[in-house]
Backbone as numpy.savetxt, mean C-alpha at the origin, in Angstrom:
# Nx Ny Nz CAx CAy CAz Cx Cy Cz
17.47 -0.13 -11.81 16.55 -1.04 -11.16 15.76 -0.27 -10.10
14.46 -0.46 -10.12 13.60 0.25 -9.19 13.48 -0.56 -7.90
13.56 0.14 -6.80 13.36 -0.50 -5.50 12.31 0.28 -4.72
11.55 -0.45 -3.90 10.55 0.16 -3.04 10.99 0.01 -1.60
10.88 1.09 -0.85 11.25 1.07 0.56 10.06 1.54 1.38
9.61 0.67 2.27 8.47 1.00 3.12 8.94 1.46 4.49
8.11 2.24 5.13 8.38 2.67 6.50 7.06 2.95 7.20
7.10 3.00 8.53 5.93 3.41 9.28 5.21 2.32 10.03
5.62 1.07 9.89 4.96 0.01 10.64 5.28 0.08 12.11
4.61 -0.75 12.89 4.88 -0.78 14.32 3.76 -1.43 15.10
3.79 -1.22 16.40 2.80 -1.78 17.32 1.86 -0.66 17.76
0.57 -0.96 17.70 -0.42 0.05 18.08 -1.59 -0.67 18.75
-2.28 0.02 19.62 -3.45 -0.56 20.26 -4.65 -0.47 19.34
-5.59 -1.34 19.56 -6.83 -1.32 18.77 -7.48 0.06 18.88
-7.93 0.56 17.74 -8.52 1.88 17.68 -7.53 2.97 17.31
-6.26 2.63 17.33 -5.23 3.59 17.01 -5.00 3.75 15.52
-3.97 4.53 15.18 -3.67 4.84 13.78 -2.19 4.64 13.48
-1.92 4.33 12.24 -0.55 4.25 11.72 -0.56 4.79 10.30
0.58 5.32 9.90 0.73 5.79 8.52 1.93 5.10 7.90
1.68 4.33 6.87 2.74 3.66 6.13 3.14 4.51 4.94
4.43 4.53 4.65 4.94 5.24 3.49 5.77 4.32 2.63
5.78 4.60 1.34 6.54 3.79 0.39 7.16 4.73 -0.62
8.45 4.59 -0.81 9.15 5.43 -1.77 9.88 4.56 -2.77
9.79 4.92 -4.03 10.49 4.21 -5.10 11.80 4.91 -5.39
12.85 4.14 -5.48 14.15 4.71 -5.80 14.69 4.05 -7.06
15.68 4.67 -7.66 16.23 4.16 -8.90 15.64 4.93 -10.07
15.76 4.34 -11.24 15.22 5.00 -12.43 13.71 4.80 -12.45
12.99 5.77 -12.01 11.56 5.63 -11.81 10.77 6.57 -12.70
10.25 6.04 -13.80 9.34 6.87 -14.59 8.08 7.15 -13.78
7.34 8.11 -14.16 6.23 8.54 -13.32 4.99 7.68 -13.46
4.92 6.82 -14.45 3.69 6.09 -14.71 3.65 4.76 -13.99
3.70 4.81 -12.67 3.61 3.62 -11.87 2.27 3.60 -11.12
1.47 2.57 -11.37 0.34 2.30 -10.50 0.90 1.63 -9.25
0.31 1.92 -8.11 0.85 1.38 -6.87 -0.27 0.85 -5.98
0.11 0.01 -5.05 -0.88 -0.61 -4.18 -0.22 -1.05 -2.88
-1.05 -1.30 -1.90 -0.61 -1.91 -0.65 -1.29 -3.27 -0.52
-0.50 -4.26 -0.17 -0.99 -5.60 0.12 -0.62 -5.92 1.58
-1.23 -6.98 2.09 -0.83 -7.43 3.42 -0.93 -8.95 3.49
-0.15 -9.53 4.38 -0.18 -10.97 4.58 -0.10 -11.26 6.06
-1.17 -11.85 6.58 -1.21 -12.25 7.98 -0.66 -13.67 8.11
-0.20 -14.06 9.28 0.34 -15.41 9.47 -0.66 -16.48 9.07
-0.21 -17.42 8.25 -1.07 -18.51 7.83 -2.09 -18.16 6.78
-2.05 -16.93 6.28 -3.02 -16.51 5.27 -2.32 -16.08 3.99
-3.10 -16.03 2.91 -2.55 -15.57 1.65 -2.43 -14.05 1.64
-1.53 -13.56 0.79 -1.39 -12.13 0.63 -2.64 -11.57 -0.03
-3.13 -10.45 0.47 -4.33 -9.84 -0.08 -4.11 -8.35 -0.31
-4.84 -7.82 -1.27 -4.72 -6.41 -1.55 -5.53 -5.62 -0.54
-5.01 -4.46 -0.17 -5.68 -3.58 0.78 -6.20 -2.34 0.08
-5.36 -1.73 -0.75 -5.74 -0.51 -1.45 -4.87 -0.33 -2.67
-5.40 0.38 -3.65 -4.67 0.64 -4.89 -4.88 2.09 -5.30
-3.93 2.61 -6.08 -4.04 3.99 -6.55 -3.49 4.08 -7.96
-4.13 4.88 -8.79 -3.70 5.06 -10.17 -2.42 5.89 -10.21
-1.73 5.86 -11.38 -0.44 6.53 -11.38 -0.58 8.05 -11.29
-1.74 8.58 -11.71 -1.91 10.04 -11.56 -2.50 10.42 -10.20
-2.76 9.42 -9.37 -3.27 9.68 -8.03 -4.74 10.04 -7.96
-5.38 10.09 -9.11 -6.76 10.55 -9.12 -7.79 9.51 -8.76
-7.43 8.26 -8.90 -8.36 7.16 -8.58 -7.78 6.27 -7.50
-8.64 5.86 -6.59 -8.22 4.95 -5.53 -9.26 3.86 -5.36
-8.83 2.77 -4.77 -9.71 1.61 -4.51 -9.31 1.03 -3.17
-10.31 0.64 -2.40 -10.06 -0.02 -1.11 -10.76 -1.36 -1.05
-10.11 -2.32 -0.44 -10.78 -3.58 -0.15 -11.89 -3.32 0.87
-12.88 -4.19 0.91 -13.99 -4.02 1.85 -13.50 -3.89 3.29
-12.47 -4.64 3.62 -11.94 -4.63 4.98 -11.33 -3.28 5.36
-10.99 -2.48 4.34 -10.31 -1.21 4.59 -11.21 0.01 4.40
-12.36 -0.19 3.80 -13.23 0.95 3.51 -13.64 1.69 4.77
-13.54 3.01 4.69 -13.92 3.84 5.82 -12.84 3.98 6.89
-11.78 3.19 6.75 -10.71 3.24 7.76 -9.34 3.57 7.18
-9.05 3.06 5.98 -7.74 3.26 5.37 -7.87 4.22 4.19
-6.83 5.03 3.99 -6.79 5.95 2.85 -5.43 5.84 2.17
-5.47 5.56 0.88 -4.24 5.52 0.10 -4.13 6.82 -0.67
-2.90 7.36 -0.74 -2.72 8.64 -1.42 -1.29 8.76 -1.90
-1.10 9.49 -2.98 0.24 9.78 -3.46 0.90 10.78 -2.51
2.19 10.62 -2.31 2.93 11.57 -1.52 3.33 12.78 -2.35
3.92 13.75 -1.73 4.35 14.95 -2.45 5.48 14.65 -3.44
6.35 13.74 -3.08 7.45 13.36 -3.96 6.94 12.38 -5.00
7.53 12.43 -6.18 7.13 11.53 -7.25 7.35 10.09 -6.84
6.44 9.23 -7.22 6.56 7.80 -6.97 6.65 7.46 -5.48
5.88 8.16 -4.70 5.70 7.78 -3.30 4.22 7.58 -3.06
3.91 6.69 -2.14 2.52 6.43 -1.80 2.41 6.17 -0.30
1.36 6.68 0.28 1.13 6.52 1.72 -0.16 5.76 1.96
-0.21 5.09 3.09 -1.43 4.42 3.52 -1.72 4.87 4.95
-2.74 5.69 5.09 -3.17 6.13 6.41 -4.18 5.11 6.93
-3.88 4.54 8.08 -4.74 3.50 8.65 -5.29 3.99 9.99
-6.58 4.12 10.06 -7.26 4.57 11.28 -8.16 3.46 11.81
-8.57 3.60 13.04 -9.47 2.63 13.69 -8.96 1.22 13.49
-7.70 1.02 13.78 -7.09 -0.29 13.54 -7.68 -1.35 14.46
-7.74 -2.57 13.91 -8.30 -3.71 14.61 -7.23 -4.80 14.72
-7.34 -5.69 15.70 -6.36 -6.79 15.79 -6.27 -7.60 14.49
-7.35 -7.73 13.77 -7.31 -8.50 12.52 -6.56 -7.77 11.40
-6.15 -6.53 11.62 -5.31 -5.83 10.66 -3.83 -6.20 10.83
-3.52 -6.96 11.84 -2.14 -7.38 12.07 -1.64 -8.21 10.90
-0.53 -7.76 10.32 0.03 -8.43 9.14 1.33 -7.74 8.75
2.02 -8.34 7.81 3.12 -7.66 7.13 2.51 -6.94 5.93
2.77 -5.66 5.84 2.22 -4.84 4.76 3.30 -4.60 3.72
2.93 -4.81 2.47 3.85 -4.68 1.34 3.37 -3.59 0.38
4.31 -2.79 -0.05 4.06 -1.83 -1.12 4.41 -2.50 -2.44
3.63 -2.23 -3.46 3.86 -2.83 -4.77 3.66 -1.78 -5.86
4.37 -1.97 -6.96 4.29 -1.03 -8.08 4.30 -1.77 -9.39
3.68 -1.15 -10.37 3.67 -1.71 -11.71 3.69 -0.55 -12.70
4.60 -0.64 -13.65 4.62 0.38 -14.69 3.47 0.13 -15.64
2.64 1.13 -15.84 1.46 0.96 -16.68 1.44 2.02 -17.76
0.73 1.69 -18.82 0.50 2.64 -19.89 -1.01 2.76 -20.04
-1.53 3.82 -19.46 -2.98 4.04 -19.55 -3.22 5.53 -19.45
-4.48 5.89 -19.29 -4.82 7.31 -19.26 -4.35 8.02 -18.00
-3.94 7.22 -17.04 -3.52 7.80 -15.77 -4.45 7.48 -14.64
-5.64 7.00 -14.99 -6.64 6.75 -13.96 -6.92 5.27 -13.74
-6.12 4.41 -14.38 -6.36 2.98 -14.24 -6.06 2.47 -12.85
-6.91 1.53 -12.37 -6.71 0.88 -11.09 -6.46 -0.60 -11.31
-5.53 -1.16 -10.59 -5.13 -2.55 -10.78 -5.14 -3.25 -9.42
-5.98 -4.27 -9.31 -6.15 -4.93 -8.02 -5.62 -6.37 -8.01
-5.19 -6.86 -9.15 -4.66 -8.22 -9.18 -3.20 -8.23 -8.74
-2.86 -9.15 -7.87 -1.50 -9.25 -7.37 -0.52 -9.51 -8.51
-0.96 -10.25 -9.52 -0.07 -10.62 -10.62 0.33 -9.43 -11.48
-0.41 -8.33 -11.38 -0.08 -7.13 -12.15 1.21 -6.48 -11.66
1.47 -6.63 -10.38 2.57 -5.90 -9.75 3.86 -6.72 -9.80
4.90 -6.10 -10.32 6.16 -6.81 -10.47 7.31 -6.19 -9.66
7.00 -5.18 -8.89 8.02 -4.57 -8.02 7.43 -4.53 -6.61
8.18 -5.09 -5.67 7.68 -5.24 -4.30 8.69 -4.71 -3.30
8.15 -4.13 -2.24 9.00 -3.75 -1.12 9.29 -4.95 -0.23
10.08 -4.72 0.80 10.49 -5.80 1.69 9.43 -6.11 2.74
8.47 -5.22 2.91 7.41 -5.44 3.89 7.69 -4.73 5.20
6.64 -4.31 5.86 6.76 -3.69 7.17 5.69 -4.29 8.08
6.07 -4.64 9.30 5.15 -5.32 10.21 4.22 -4.31 10.89
2.95 -4.63 10.87 1.95 -3.87 11.62 1.31 -4.83 12.61
1.36 -4.49 13.88 0.77 -5.31 14.92 -0.22 -4.48 15.72
-1.46 -4.97 15.79 -2.51 -4.26 16.52 -2.90 -5.11 17.72
-2.71 -4.56 18.90 -3.02 -5.30 20.12 -4.45 -4.98 20.57
-5.06 -5.97 21.19 -6.46 -5.79 21.64 -6.52 -5.22 23.04
């Protein structure tokens, strides 16, 4: 059984940076597309960024463009989210998600329903 473990959340002032990490454990084949989602209080969960299983393609939500970078880690089946120029509206619980895919390696998946493996979430709080 595959499990995702997130780390790196915390409290930061507006304009600051945080780096979230997500590692998959268990029997993990290499063909996992991965993504970061977030859910703010009273709001629906939304996608922030996605990355193909070969790491060659990435996608960012409009709210994250120019500020957040998703990238594969050095270890297999790890993904990081570098968040810069954080704003109070970025405050949310951030979730790592994974989906085993069969594609050329460059496929991007932005629908929440595609992902069937989820981490427990890590809180990010940005103070003004």
